[in-house]
C-alpha positions in Angstrom: 13.6 30.8 77.5 13.4 27.1 78.5 11.3 24.8 76.4 7.9 24.1 78.0 7.5 20.5 79.2 5.5 18.3 76.8 2.0 17.8 78.3 0.9 14.3 79.3 -2.2 13.0 77.5 -4.1 10.2 79.2 -7.0 8.5 77.4 -9.6 6.2 78.9 -9.6 2.8 77.2 -12.2 0.1 77.7 -10.5 -2.6 75.5 -7.9 -3.4 73.0 -9.5 -1.4 70.1 -9.6 1.7 72.2 -6.0 1.3 73.4 -4.6 0.8 69.9 -6.4 3.9 68.6 -5.4 6.0 71.5 -1.7 5.0 71.1 -1.9 5.7 67.4 -3.3 9.2 68.1 -0.5 10.1 70.4 -1.7 9.2 73.9 1.1 9.0 76.5 -0.9 6.9 78.9 -4.1 5.0 79.2 -6.5 4.7 82.1 -8.1 1.2 81.9 -11.6 0.8 83.2 -14.9 -0.9 82.6 -18.5 0.1 83.1 -18.6 3.8 82.4 -22.2 3.9 83.5 -20.7 3.7 87.0 -18.0 6.2 86.1 -15.4 3.5 85.6 -14.7 0.3 87.5 -11.8 -2.2 87.7 -11.5 -4.1 84.4 -11.0 -7.8 84.3 -7.4 -9.0 84.5 -7.8 -10.5 81.0 -8.7 -7.1 79.6 -5.5 -5.6 81.1 -3.4 -8.5 79.8 -4.9 -8.1 76.3 -4.2 -4.3 76.2 -0.7 -4.8 77.7 0.1 -7.1 74.9 -1.3 -4.7 72.2 0.3 -1.4 73.1 3.6 0.0 74.5 2.3 3.1 76.3 1.9 3.3 80.1 -1.3 1.8 81.6 -3.0 2.9 84.8 -5.6 0.4 86.0 -8.7 1.6 88.0 -9.1 0.0 91.4 -12.8 0.6 92.1 -15.5 -2.1 92.4 -18.7 -0.1 92.8 -20.2 3.3 91.9 -19.5 6.1 94.3 -16.5 7.0 96.3 -16.8 4.7 99.3 -14.3 1.9 99.3 -16.8 -0.9 100.0 -15.1 -4.3 100.2 -11.5 -3.5 100.9 -10.5 -7.1 101.0 -11.8 -7.5 97.5 -9.9 -4.4 96.3 -6.7 -5.7 97.8 -7.2 -9.1 96.2 -7.9 -7.7 92.7 -4.9 -5.3 93.1 -2.7 -8.3 93.8 -4.1 -10.2 90.8 -3.4 -7.3 88.5 0.1 -6.9 89.9 0.6 -10.6 89.2 -0.5 -10.0 85.6 2.1 -7.2 85.3 0.2 -4.1 86.1 2.5 -1.5 87.7 0.4 1.7 87.6 -3.0 2.3 89.2 -5.9 4.7 89.9 -7.7 4.8 93.2 -9.2 7.1 95.8 -11.9 6.7 98.5 -13.7 9.0 100.9 -15.1 8.3 104.3 -18.6 9.2 105.5 -17.4 12.7 106.4 -16.0 13.5 103.0 -12.4 13.1 104.1 -9.9 10.5 102.6 -10.6 6.9 103.7 -7.0 6.5 104.9 -7.5 3.0 106.2 -8.7 1.7 102.9 -6.2 3.6 100.8 -3.3 2.6 103.0 -4.2 -1.1 102.7 -4.5 -1.0 98.9 -1.3 1.1 98.5 0.6 -1.4 100.7 -0.5 -4.2 98.2 0.8 -2.0 95.3 4.3 -2.2 96.8 5.6 1.1 95.5 3.7 1.3 92.2 2.8 4.8 90.9 -0.8 5.7 91.3 -3.3 8.5 90.7 -5.8 9.7 93.3 -8.9 10.1 91.1 -11.8 12.5 91.1 -12.9 11.6 94.6 -11.0 14.8 95.4 -13.8 16.7 93.6 -16.3 15.3 96.2 -14.1 15.9 99.2 -15.4 18.1 102.0 -12.1 20.0 102.0 -9.7 19.5 99.0 -6.7 21.1 100.8 -7.2 19.0 103.9 -7.5 15.8 101.9 -4.0 16.2 100.4 -2.2 16.4 103.7 -2.6 12.8 105.1 -2.0 11.4 101.6 1.2 13.3 101.0 3.5 10.6 102.4 1.9 7.6 100.8 4.4 5.8 98.5 3.7 6.0 94.8 1.1 8.9 94.7 2.2 11.1 91.8 -1.0 12.6 90.4 -4.5 13.9 91.2 -7.1 13.6 88.6 -9.5 16.5 89.0 -11.9 18.8 87.3 -11.8 21.2 90.2 -15.5 20.7 90.8 -18.0 17.8 90.8 -19.7 19.6 87.9 -16.7 19.6 85.7 -13.9 21.9 84.4 -16.2 24.8 83.5 -17.2 25.2 87.2 -13.8 24.1 88.5 -11.5 26.3 86.5 -10.8 28.8 89.3 -9.9 26.0 91.7 -7.7 24.3 89.1 -5.8 27.6 88.5 -5.4 28.2 92.2 -4.1 24.7 92.9 -1.7 24.9 89.9 -0.2 28.0 91.4 0.5 26.0 94.6 2.5 23.3 92.7 5.4 22.1 94.8 4.0 23.2 98.2 3.5 20.5 100.8 0.6 18.3 99.7 0.8 19.8 96.2 3.8 17.9 94.9 1.8 15.4 92.8 1.0 16.4 89.3 -2.4 17.9 88.6 -4.1 16.0 85.8 -7.2 17.8 84.6 -10.2 15.7 83.4 -13.9 15.7 83.7 -15.8 17.8 81.1 -12.5 18.9 79.7 -12.7 20.6 76.3 -10.0 21.8 73.8 -10.9 25.4 74.5 -9.9 24.9 78.2 -6.4 23.9 77.3 -4.7 27.3 76.6 -5.7 28.7 80.0 -4.6 25.6 81.8 -1.3 25.3 80.0 -0.6 29.0 80.7 -1.1 28.2 84.4 1.4 25.4 84.3 -0.9 22.4 84.0 0.9 19.7 82.1 -1.4 16.6 82.3 -4.8 16.1 80.7 -7.3 13.2 80.8 -10.0 12.6 78.2 -12.7 10.0 77.9 -15.8 11.0 75.9 -13.7 13.7 74.1 -11.8 10.9 72.4 -15.1 9.2 71.1 -17.0 11.2 68.5 -19.7 8.6 68.5 -20.2 8.7 72.3 -19.4 5.9 74.8 -21.1 3.4 72.6 -18.4 3.9 70.0 -14.6 3.3 70.2 -11.8 5.8 70.7 -10.9 7.7 67.6 -7.2 8.0 66.7 -8.1 11.2 64.8 -9.8 12.7 67.9 -6.8 11.8 70.1 -4.4 13.3 67.5 -6.3 16.6 67.6 -5.8 16.8 71.3 -2.1 15.9 70.9 -1.6 18.7 68.4 -3.3 21.3 70.6 -1.3 20.2 73.6 1.9 20.4 71.6 1.2 23.7 70.0 
């Protein structure tokens, strides 16, 4: 039997302290954001630069300037993407919906053009889409898209589990080539079922912070996730 692929563990980091702890605990990648009260917005370039200097793991930087899943000021998004690229960022997180709940292709295409081939994740906007399957099709040919961050439902993994399992079974089909990265109310007890279905990427935020969002990432908490994923 072939060895199962090591699962990717991505941890949300708000600053250098978080990043160092997450790396020490065994995170493979960090998602860099600010303002979790708005579910994560683009961090300052200085925050990215400080974290980049402090850790060696991959960094994906959020491109989102306001709460919700409308793009808003696309010119500003393109500008900040260029500033982050200039500072050395080479992986990103983005995703916007139009007023009908479909992908805002005009906005996404403009931003992706600025990224110039960088790898990126389409984030949990997919969980608010009017049609998850239909959303994937027009995004399939965009350069750099290699993951969808999803809980399977706006309410989180508990409600979204059937959708996650069904989509994992479609891996490799047209529109389903990007990796499914599960996050959003994810708990350790969800992991065995998801791993058995072939899911190999997991995203945690609050689960890495025993003291809640007011406290920092705990290397011990991240290490527990790493051990469960590697079991």
